[in-house]
mmCIF file of the C-alpha atoms, coordinates in Angstrom:
data_MODEL
# 
_entry.id   MODEL 
# 
loop_
_atom_site.group_PDB 
_atom_site.id 
_atom_site.type_symbol 
_atom_site.label_atom_id 
_atom_site.label_alt_id 
_atom_site.label_comp_id 
_atom_site.label_asym_id 
_atom_site.label_entity_id 
_atom_site.label_seq_id 
_atom_site.pdbx_PDB_ins_code 
_atom_site.Cartn_x 
_atom_site.Cartn_y 
_atom_site.Cartn_z 
_atom_site.occupancy 
_atom_site.B_iso_or_equiv 
_atom_site.pdbx_formal_charge 
_atom_site.auth_seq_id 
_atom_site.auth_comp_id 
_atom_site.auth_asym_id 
_atom_site.auth_atom_id 
_atom_site.pdbx_PDB_model_num 
ATOM 1   C CA . MET A 1 1   ? 74.057  54.027 65.349 1.00 0.00 ? 1   MET A CA 1 
ATOM 2   C CA . ASN A 1 2   ? 76.757  52.049 63.219 1.00 0.00 ? 2   ASN A CA 1 
ATOM 3   C CA . PHE A 1 3   ? 77.067  55.135 60.844 1.00 0.00 ? 3   PHE A CA 1 
ATOM 4   C CA . ALA A 1 4   ? 77.822  57.406 64.140 1.00 0.00 ? 4   ALA A CA 1 
ATOM 5   C CA . THR A 1 5   ? 80.112  54.884 65.359 1.00 0.00 ? 5   THR A CA 1 
ATOM 6   C CA . TYR A 1 6   ? 82.438  54.337 62.530 1.00 0.00 ? 6   TYR A CA 1 
ATOM 7   C CA . LEU A 1 7   ? 82.465  58.121 61.744 1.00 0.00 ? 7   LEU A CA 1 
ATOM 8   C CA . GLY A 1 8   ? 83.705  58.858 65.456 1.00 0.00 ? 8   GLY A CA 1 
ATOM 9   C CA . LEU A 1 9   ? 86.238  56.297 65.202 1.00 0.00 ? 9   LEU A CA 1 
ATOM 10  C CA . ALA A 1 10  ? 87.606  57.651 61.921 1.00 0.00 ? 10  ALA A CA 1 
ATOM 11  C CA . VAL A 1 11  ? 87.722  61.165 63.284 1.00 0.00 ? 11  VAL A CA 1 
ATOM 12  C CA . VAL A 1 12  ? 89.341  59.939 66.036 1.00 0.00 ? 12  VAL A CA 1 
ATOM 13  C CA . LEU A 1 13  ? 92.058  57.823 64.113 1.00 0.00 ? 13  LEU A CA 1 
ATOM 14  C CA . LEU A 1 14  ? 92.567  60.783 61.924 1.00 0.00 ? 14  LEU A CA 1 
ATOM 15  C CA . ALA A 1 15  ? 93.715  63.145 64.789 1.00 0.00 ? 15  ALA A CA 1 
ATOM 16  C CA . VAL A 1 16  ? 95.722  60.416 66.479 1.00 0.00 ? 16  VAL A CA 1 
ATOM 17  C CA . GLY A 1 17  ? 97.340  60.098 62.943 1.00 0.00 ? 17  GLY A CA 1 
ATOM 18  C CA . THR A 1 18  ? 97.434  63.835 62.410 1.00 0.00 ? 18  THR A CA 1 
ATOM 19  C CA . PHE A 1 19  ? 99.218  64.250 65.714 1.00 0.00 ? 19  PHE A CA 1 
ATOM 20  C CA . LEU A 1 20  ? 101.770 60.932 64.910 1.00 0.00 ? 20  LEU A CA 1 
ATOM 21  C CA . PHE A 1 21  ? 102.407 62.746 61.610 1.00 0.00 ? 21  PHE A CA 1 
ATOM 22  C CA . GLU A 1 22  ? 103.424 65.881 63.180 1.00 0.00 ? 22  GLU A CA 1 
ATOM 23  C CA . ILE A 1 23  ? 105.650 64.231 65.648 1.00 0.00 ? 23  ILE A CA 1 
ATOM 24  C CA . SER A 1 24  ? 107.390 61.760 63.755 1.00 0.00 ? 24  SER A CA 1 
ATOM 25  C CA . THR A 1 25  ? 107.984 63.196 60.244 1.00 0.00 ? 25  THR A CA 1 
ATOM 26  C CA . THR A 1 26  ? 109.163 66.673 60.500 1.00 0.00 ? 26  THR A CA 1 
ATOM 27  C CA . LYS A 1 27  ? 111.685 68.305 62.652 1.00 0.00 ? 27  LYS A CA 1 
ATOM 28  C CA . VAL A 1 28  ? 109.479 71.711 62.001 1.00 0.00 ? 28  VAL A CA 1 
ATOM 29  C CA . LYS A 1 29  ? 106.178 72.432 63.744 1.00 0.00 ? 29  LYS A CA 1 
ATOM 30  C CA . GLU A 1 30  ? 103.847 72.560 60.903 1.00 0.00 ? 30  GLU A CA 1 
ATOM 31  C CA . PHE A 1 31  ? 101.024 73.798 62.749 1.00 0.00 ? 31  PHE A CA 1 
ATOM 32  C CA . LYS A 1 32  ? 102.986 77.117 63.958 1.00 0.00 ? 32  LYS A CA 1 
ATOM 33  C CA . LEU A 1 33  ? 104.345 77.383 60.318 1.00 0.00 ? 33  LEU A CA 1 
ATOM 34  C CA . ILE A 1 34  ? 100.777 77.410 58.830 1.00 0.00 ? 34  ILE A CA 1 
ATOM 35  C CA . ALA A 1 35  ? 99.489  80.174 61.624 1.00 0.00 ? 35  ALA A CA 1 
ATOM 36  C CA . ASP A 1 36  ? 102.456 82.040 60.149 1.00 0.00 ? 36  ASP A CA 1 
ATOM 37  C CA . LYS A 1 37  ? 100.812 81.730 56.418 1.00 0.00 ? 37  LYS A CA 1 
ATOM 38  C CA . ASN A 1 38  ? 103.446 79.150 55.289 1.00 0.00 ? 38  ASN A CA 1 
ATOM 39  C CA . LEU A 1 39  ? 101.932 77.284 52.321 1.00 0.00 ? 39  LEU A CA 1 
ATOM 40  C CA . THR A 1 40  ? 104.269 74.653 51.716 1.00 0.00 ? 40  THR A CA 1 
ATOM 41  C CA . ALA A 1 41  ? 103.427 73.566 55.642 1.00 0.00 ? 41  ALA A CA 1 
ATOM 42  C CA . ALA A 1 42  ? 100.185 74.001 54.496 1.00 0.00 ? 42  ALA A CA 1 
ATOM 43  C CA . LEU A 1 43  ? 100.516 71.492 51.774 1.00 0.00 ? 43  LEU A CA 1 
ATOM 44  C CA . SER A 1 44  ? 102.823 69.153 53.469 1.00 0.00 ? 44  SER A CA 1 
ATOM 45  C CA . LEU A 1 45  ? 100.253 68.705 56.108 1.00 0.00 ? 45  LEU A CA 1 
ATOM 46  C CA . GLY A 1 46  ? 96.804  68.773 54.261 1.00 0.00 ? 46  GLY A CA 1 
ATOM 47  C CA . GLY A 1 47  ? 98.730  66.316 51.984 1.00 0.00 ? 47  GLY A CA 1 
ATOM 48  C CA . LYS A 1 48  ? 99.049  64.028 55.246 1.00 0.00 ? 48  LYS A CA 1 
ATOM 49  C CA . ILE A 1 49  ? 95.752  64.586 56.121 1.00 0.00 ? 49  ILE A CA 1 
ATOM 50  C CA . VAL A 1 50  ? 94.178  63.815 53.090 1.00 0.00 ? 50  VAL A CA 1 
ATOM 51  C CA . GLY A 1 51  ? 96.282  60.853 52.572 1.00 0.00 ? 51  GLY A CA 1 
ATOM 52  C CA . LEU A 1 52  ? 94.915  59.228 56.075 1.00 0.00 ? 52  LEU A CA 1 
ATOM 53  C CA . ALA A 1 53  ? 91.221  60.382 55.142 1.00 0.00 ? 53  ALA A CA 1 
ATOM 54  C CA . VAL A 1 54  ? 91.676  57.938 51.986 1.00 0.00 ? 54  VAL A CA 1 
ATOM 55  C CA . VAL A 1 55  ? 93.410  55.001 54.075 1.00 0.00 ? 55  VAL A CA 1 
ATOM 56  C CA . LEU A 1 56  ? 90.569  55.493 56.975 1.00 0.00 ? 56  LEU A CA 1 
ATOM 57  C CA . GLY A 1 57  ? 87.872  55.366 54.454 1.00 0.00 ? 57  GLY A CA 1 
ATOM 58  C CA . SER A 1 58  ? 88.989  52.389 53.004 1.00 0.00 ? 58  SER A CA 1 
ATOM 59  C CA . ALA A 1 59  ? 89.369  50.733 56.198 1.00 0.00 ? 59  ALA A CA 1 
ATOM 60  C CA . ALA A 1 60  ? 85.678  51.660 57.235 1.00 0.00 ? 60  ALA A CA 1 
ATOM 61  C CA . GLU A 1 61  ? 84.740  50.537 53.711 1.00 0.00 ? 61  GLU A CA 1 
ATOM 62  C CA . TYR A 1 62  ? 86.136  46.955 54.203 1.00 0.00 ? 62  TYR A CA 1 
ATOM 63  C CA . SER A 1 63  ? 86.186  46.243 57.605 1.00 0.00 ? 63  SER A CA 1 
ATOM 64  C CA . ILE A 1 64  ? 83.992  43.557 58.988 1.00 0.00 ? 64  ILE A CA 1 
ATOM 65  C CA . SER A 1 65  ? 83.752  45.142 62.557 1.00 0.00 ? 65  SER A CA 1 
ATOM 66  C CA . LEU A 1 66  ? 84.805  48.367 64.533 1.00 0.00 ? 66  LEU A CA 1 
ATOM 67  C CA . VAL A 1 67  ? 87.834  46.512 66.037 1.00 0.00 ? 67  VAL A CA 1 
ATOM 68  C CA . ASP A 1 68  ? 88.621  45.438 62.454 1.00 0.00 ? 68  ASP A CA 1 
ATOM 69  C CA . MET A 1 69  ? 88.464  49.084 61.279 1.00 0.00 ? 69  MET A CA 1 
ATOM 70  C CA . ALA A 1 70  ? 90.580  50.458 64.091 1.00 0.00 ? 70  ALA A CA 1 
ATOM 71  C CA . ILE A 1 71  ? 93.158  47.732 63.371 1.00 0.00 ? 71  ILE A CA 1 
ATOM 72  C CA . TRP A 1 72  ? 93.351  48.421 59.861 1.00 0.00 ? 72  TRP A CA 1 
ATOM 73  C CA . GLY A 1 73  ? 93.331  52.288 60.412 1.00 0.00 ? 73  GLY A CA 1 
ATOM 74  C CA . GLY A 1 74  ? 96.203  51.808 62.644 1.00 0.00 ? 74  GLY A CA 1 
ATOM 75  C CA . VAL A 1 75  ? 98.302  49.842 60.260 1.00 0.00 ? 75  VAL A CA 1 
ATOM 76  C CA . GLY A 1 76  ? 97.257  52.612 57.372 1.00 0.00 ? 76  GLY A CA 1 
ATOM 77  C CA . ILE A 1 77  ? 98.355  55.360 59.576 1.00 0.00 ? 77  ILE A CA 1 
ATOM 78  C CA . VAL A 1 78  ? 101.813 53.567 60.591 1.00 0.00 ? 78  VAL A CA 1 
ATOM 79  C CA . SER A 1 79  ? 102.181 52.581 56.667 1.00 0.00 ? 79  SER A CA 1 
ATOM 80  C CA . GLN A 1 80  ? 101.530 56.248 55.822 1.00 0.00 ? 80  GLN A CA 1 
ATOM 81  C CA . ILE A 1 81  ? 104.202 57.183 58.245 1.00 0.00 ? 81  ILE A CA 1 
ATOM 82  C CA . VAL A 1 82  ? 106.840 54.709 57.409 1.00 0.00 ? 82  VAL A CA 1 
ATOM 83  C CA . VAL A 1 83  ? 106.807 55.701 53.331 1.00 0.00 ? 83  VAL A CA 1 
ATOM 84  C CA . PHE A 1 84  ? 106.873 59.353 54.404 1.00 0.00 ? 84  PHE A CA 1 
ATOM 85  C CA . LEU A 1 85  ? 110.247 58.895 56.606 1.00 0.00 ? 85  LEU A CA 1 
ATOM 86  C CA . LEU A 1 86  ? 111.392 56.479 53.386 1.00 0.00 ? 86  LEU A CA 1 
ATOM 87  C CA . ALA A 1 87  ? 110.852 59.527 51.174 1.00 0.00 ? 87  ALA A CA 1 
ATOM 88  C CA . GLU A 1 88  ? 112.809 61.750 53.716 1.00 0.00 ? 88  GLU A CA 1 
ATOM 89  C CA . LEU A 1 89  ? 115.900 59.328 52.900 1.00 0.00 ? 89  LEU A CA 1 
ATOM 90  C CA . VAL A 1 90  ? 115.450 59.276 49.314 1.00 0.00 ? 90  VAL A CA 1 
ATOM 91  C CA . THR A 1 91  ? 115.344 62.865 49.052 1.00 0.00 ? 91  THR A CA 1 
ATOM 92  C CA . ILE A 1 92  ? 118.836 63.129 50.644 1.00 0.00 ? 92  ILE A CA 1 
ATOM 93  C CA . ARG A 1 93  ? 119.968 65.797 48.294 1.00 0.00 ? 93  ARG A CA 1 
ATOM 94  C CA . PHE A 1 94  ? 117.658 68.131 50.437 1.00 0.00 ? 94  PHE A CA 1 
ATOM 95  C CA . SER A 1 95  ? 116.057 68.771 53.511 1.00 0.00 ? 95  SER A CA 1 
ATOM 96  C CA . ILE A 1 96  ? 112.506 68.592 53.516 1.00 0.00 ? 96  ILE A CA 1 
ATOM 97  C CA . SER A 1 97  ? 112.136 70.271 56.997 1.00 0.00 ? 97  SER A CA 1 
ATOM 98  C CA . LYS A 1 98  ? 114.242 72.981 55.763 1.00 0.00 ? 98  LYS A CA 1 
ATOM 99  C CA . ALA A 1 99  ? 112.156 73.153 52.620 1.00 0.00 ? 99  ALA A CA 1 
ATOM 100 C CA . ILE A 1 100 ? 109.062 73.638 54.445 1.00 0.00 ? 100 ILE A CA 1 
ATOM 101 C CA . GLU A 1 101 ? 110.705 76.031 56.885 1.00 0.00 ? 101 GLU A CA 1 
ATOM 102 C CA . GLU A 1 102 ? 111.874 78.187 53.671 1.00 0.00 ? 102 GLU A CA 1 
ATOM 103 C CA . ASP A 1 103 ? 108.432 77.988 52.415 1.00 0.00 ? 103 ASP A CA 1 
ATOM 104 C CA . ASN A 1 104 ? 109.548 76.043 49.043 1.00 0.00 ? 104 ASN A CA 1 
ATOM 105 C CA . ARG A 1 105 ? 106.134 75.489 47.481 1.00 0.00 ? 105 ARG A CA 1 
ATOM 106 C CA . ALA A 1 106 ? 107.618 73.119 44.953 1.00 0.00 ? 106 ALA A CA 1 
ATOM 107 C CA . VAL A 1 107 ? 108.579 70.727 47.513 1.00 0.00 ? 107 VAL A CA 1 
ATOM 108 C CA . GLY A 1 108 ? 104.926 71.306 49.246 1.00 0.00 ? 108 GLY A CA 1 
ATOM 109 C CA . VAL A 1 109 ? 103.376 70.321 45.892 1.00 0.00 ? 109 VAL A CA 1 
ATOM 110 C CA . MET A 1 110 ? 105.450 67.226 45.996 1.00 0.00 ? 110 MET A CA 1 
ATOM 111 C CA . LEU A 1 111 ? 104.791 66.566 49.682 1.00 0.00 ? 111 LEU A CA 1 
ATOM 112 C CA . PHE A 1 112 ? 100.955 66.672 49.376 1.00 0.00 ? 112 PHE A CA 1 
ATOM 113 C CA . SER A 1 113 ? 100.870 64.607 45.809 1.00 0.00 ? 113 SER A CA 1 
ATOM 114 C CA . LEU A 1 114 ? 103.319 61.913 47.551 1.00 0.00 ? 114 LEU A CA 1 
ATOM 115 C CA . SER A 1 115 ? 101.199 61.903 50.710 1.00 0.00 ? 115 SER A CA 1 
ATOM 116 C CA . LEU A 1 116 ? 98.112  61.411 48.352 1.00 0.00 ? 116 LEU A CA 1 
ATOM 117 C CA . SER A 1 117 ? 99.255  58.996 46.214 1.00 0.00 ? 117 SER A CA 1 
ATOM 118 C CA . ILE A 1 118 ? 100.814 56.706 49.266 1.00 0.00 ? 118 ILE A CA 1 
ATOM 119 C CA . GLY A 1 119 ? 97.363  57.069 51.052 1.00 0.00 ? 119 GLY A CA 1 
ATOM 120 C CA . TRP A 1 120 ? 95.631  55.714 47.368 1.00 0.00 ? 120 TRP A CA 1 
ATOM 121 C CA . ILE A 1 121 ? 97.800  52.889 47.437 1.00 0.00 ? 121 ILE A CA 1 
ATOM 122 C CA . VAL A 1 122 ? 97.994  51.971 51.139 1.00 0.00 ? 122 VAL A CA 1 
ATOM 123 C CA . ALA A 1 123 ? 93.754  52.127 50.809 1.00 0.00 ? 123 ALA A CA 1 
ATOM 124 C CA . LYS A 1 124 ? 93.650  49.648 47.823 1.00 0.00 ? 124 LYS A CA 1 
ATOM 125 C CA . CYS A 1 125 ? 95.810  47.480 49.826 1.00 0.00 ? 125 CYS A CA 1 
ATOM 126 C CA . LEU A 1 126 ? 93.751  47.330 52.755 1.00 0.00 ? 126 LEU A CA 1 
ATOM 127 C CA . SER A 1 127 ? 90.976  45.259 50.708 1.00 0.00 ? 127 SER A CA 1 
ATOM 128 C CA . TYR A 1 128 ? 90.326  41.821 51.290 1.00 0.00 ? 128 TYR A CA 1 
# 
């Protein structure tokens, strides 16, 4: 039962985190662009999802209860979003949203790598 409960919470948090990422980090609609075969949007959103999954896996591994997992999962989601927004500020030389719309695959790979890296770092910081 514990497995199913933790898995269910992780999947819900992953969906919520993905939704929050989609509405807060880019000015483009990545799901729509993915439907239009935009690889950069897929890399960008895919990286966010993988990064969140790493964070949520760590939250599940190190939590002492379901509530603890939910709290640390929420902290991880917010941390991922904040760092992504900071990355947008650091890359002021070019617009991430515009690069995604234009299917700039180099930017897509960079965004995927950034999301995965930040997810890994946040996950390691969640341990007690």
